[in-house]
N, C-alpha and C positions, 0 to 999 in steps of 0.2 A: 638715483638710476646710475648705472655704469655707462661712461661715455667712452668710445673707442675711435682713435683715428686711423683710417686706413689710406696708406700712402701708395697710390697706383690703382687703377680703375680697370685693369685687362681681366682676365678669366679668374686669376687668383684673387685679385682684390673685390672684385663685384661677388664672387662665391661667398667668400668670407663675410663681406658686409651684409649680403642678404640672409645668411644663416644667422648672423646675430640680431639683425633686425626683426626677423620673424620670431624671434625669442625675447622681444621686448628690450633691447638694448640700442641705445641712440648711437648712430655711426654718423661720422663725417668721413666722407668718401672724396678724396682729392686726386686729380692728375693734371700733369702739365699740358695733355691734349685739351682740345675743345669739346671732344666727346669721348664717351666710356667704351669699352670693350677691347682696346688695345689691338693686338695683331690678330687674335683669334677671331674676332669679329669678321675678318676679311677671309677667314678660310673656308673651304667648301667641302660639302659632303662626298665622300669616297665610295660610296655605297654602289654596287653593281646591280645584278639580279639578286643580291642578298646584301646585308650589312658586312662591311669590312672592318668593323670595330675601330673606326678612327677616334672615337670619343667626342665627335663634335656635338652629338646629341645631348651631352651633359649641359651644354651652353643653350639648349633651346629655351627661348622665352626668357633667359637671365637677364638681359639687358633693359626689357621692358619692366620687369618686375623690380629691378633696382631703381630705375628711373621713377617708379610710381609709388615706391614704398614711403610711407610716412616717417618712418623712423630713419630714414637716410637723408642726410644733408649733403647735397652734391656740391662740389666746388670744383669746377674745371677751369683749366689754364691757370692753376695753382700749384705753387712750389713750397715744399717744405725748407725753410732756411735757418730754423733754429729750434732745438729742443732741450729742455733743462728739466731735471727732475727735483721736486721739493715735496715733501710729506706725502710719499708714495703716489703723487700724482705728477704727470709730465704737462707742462707749459710748453706748448707748440706755437711757434711763430710761423704764420702761412703769408704768402706773398702773391697776390693776384692782381688783375688789371684793375681793380677799384680802390687798391692800397693794401696796406699790411694789418693783419689782425692776429691777436694773440687768445688762444683758448686751452684750457685745461681738459686733460684726458686721463683715465685710468689705465688704458692700455693701447699701445701702438702696433699696428701690422704694417710691415714694410713689403710691398708687393709691386716692385717696379718694372718687374718683366726683364726683357731682354732686348739687344740688338741682333739683327742677322748678322752670321758670323764673318761675313764679307760682302761687300756691295756688288752686285752683278754688273761688274764694269763694262760688260758687253751687251748688257740688256737692251741698250737703245737699239741693237741691231735686231731686225724683225725676227730673225730665225734662231736667236738665242734670249732666253728668258731665264729669269730667276725662280726658285722655287715658290717665293712669295708671289710671282706674277701667276704662276700656273694655279695656286691656291685660289686667287681671285676669279680666275676663268671658271675653276669648279663651282665657286660660290654662284655664279650666274648660269650654271647649267641649265639645259632644258632637256625636254624629252628625248632629242634626236643627237645631243652632244654638247660640247662645251668649246671645241676648237673652231677658228673660223673657217677652215678648210679641213677636208679628211686628209691626215697626213699619211704618206707611205711609210715614213722612218721617223722614229723619236729616239734621241740618245739622252740618258741621264748621266750626269758627270757628278760622282758623289764625293762628299768632304769638300766641297768649293768652300775653302777657308778655313776649315777644321783640318786638325793635323797638320798645321802649317806653321813652321817657325817664324817666316816671314810676317804672318798675321798676328803672331804671338798667341795661337791657339792649338797648342799641341795635344789637346785634349779630344775624345769623341763626343760630339754633340748630342748623342744617342737618339735623337729624334728623325734624322735625315733618312736612315733606310726605312722607317715606318712610314714616313708621309710619302717617299718618293715611290716604294713598291704599291702602296696602295693605289697611287696616282695612275701608276703603270697598269694596274689591273682595271681602273675605270677606263683608261684610252683602249686598252684591248676590248672592254665592254662595247664601247661605243664604234670603234674602229677595229674590228677584228683582223684585218688584212695587214693592220700596221706592224712594221717590224720594229721592236723595242731592243735596245742595247743599253746596258749599265755598265759603265767604267768606273770601277770601285777599288778601294784598297782591303776592305773587309766588310762582311755583312753581318748586322747585329741580328740578335733574336728579336723576331716581331710578333709572333704568334706561337701558341703550343702546336707540337705535331713538326712535320717536314714542310714548312713553309716555304723554304728554298726550292723544294721540288715542285711545288704546286705552282710557282713563277715558271720554272722550266718547262711543266706541262702546257703552259700557255705559250709556249714559243719564245719566251723572253730570253735574250742572250746576257751574258755576263763575262766580261773582259777585265781581269784582275790587273789595273795599273792606274796610273794617274796620267791623263793625257799631256803630252808636250804643249800642244797648243790648241786652242778653240777660236775660230774665228769665221766670219761670214763674208767679210769683204764687199757687203752690199750686194752680194750674189743671190740666186734663187735657192741656194742651200748652204747649210753650215758645215764647215770642215773640222774633223777633229784628226789631228795627228797624233800617234801613240806607239809606245814600243811594244810590240806583240809579245806577250809573256810565254808563248810557245815557240814560235820561230826565232824570236830575238830580233827579228827585223823592225825596221822603222815604217809604219803603215800609215795611209790615210783614209778615212771613211767620210762619207757625205751623208747628212740628214736633213729633212725637211724642218725639223725642230730639235734644239738641244736644251735642256733644263739644266741649269747651274743649280745643285741641290744645296744651297747655304745651310749652314748650322746655327749655333747659338752662341753669342757673345755678350759679355756683360754689358748692362745699361751703362750709358755715357753718365748717369747720374751716380753711378754706384760710389766712386770716390768721396763726393760731397756727402752723399747720404750717410757713408760710414762714418765719416767725422762728426756729422751731427749727432747721429745716434751712438756714437761711441761703440761702433762695430769694426771688425776686422775685414781683411780681404784675403782670399787664397791667392795663389801664384797666377792664376788667370785673371783675376780682378773681381771674381764674385763675391758677395758678402757672406761672412760668416760671424759665428758668435764669438765674444771675447770673453765674456762672463756667462757661462751656461747655466748658471745659478739665478738669472734674471728672467723670470718669466712675463714680464710686462712688455718687451718689445719682442715681436715675432717676425722671424722671415718666412715668407710663403712664396711658393712658385719659383720661378727661374730666376729671381733675385739672388738665389743663393747657389745655382747651377742649373745645367740642362735638366728639363723635365719634359715629358709629353703631357697632353691634355689630361688624361686620365690621373696621372700622377700629380698633376697640379691641382686638380678638382679635389683629390683625397687629401691632400695636405691641407687646401683651404678649409675643407669640412672639419678636419682634425683640429687646426688652429682654433676655429671658432668654438668647438666643443670643450676645449681645454679653458677657454675664457669662459665660457658659460659655467662650467665646474666651479671655477675660482669665485665667480659670482655666488653661487649657490653655497660655497663654504663660508662666505660672509655673512650670509642671511642668518 
């Protein structure tokens, strides 16, 4: 029977592992964390009176199915420390709290996920939170809302840490516009009188049709600039200082809540994994193939670059299907 090693137990790794396991492939799923699910497990549904297509439903029941599947061997708090190929098999050395073991595998999936593009250094201030933090608030939503008090005003600061030479993240993280605007819709749904303002550099395509106009129709405002300063100074409001693109004047606005919409940065393990698995890295540090003719090591999910939930899920299923097809070809 084919054996597959999956390195990383977030959405990409768990989706691939489950698809393989349900087709009678033995999977060893490892992660450096003490639990599976990665960041997506802490995300919240952004539906209002209708589904807003955030993709989170794709993970419904996934963690439980993976945890209970007899063909998936779970090894948490475990790290891949060496990988060598011999006779069309990979010898993987795995280090965990109980010691070091070596096992042979036919295929290897690398799905180590990502880091938030920039730590929300001001998120310790109660009026300024990160995109990750508002995701957790959405995860715990009730029928009446998800914020502690009804806000009169909320600002989203887009590209926080993305498109930033100081962060070495000159690329677009691709997901921020999607989760931030859908979150804004959820805020408008629960708190219809709330004023919402986006400070942005450019807006990416989120859905077919005139999605941007649908946001304007909700009364959401857009100011095209990167704020000069965001601070609350322990006060009852957060302050944003910015250069107004219309008047050219430097202005200040106050908000009950500011959300720093951070993007996607390569996992801190990327360099080590690239060396162990003989992979390359692009300029940003994401993993990439060196030998594209090697079908036995596959990159899945945000290990190779920014992707949203639906893209990650589709790529994971496709990787599993390719492995299953290669198994059929050997029979």
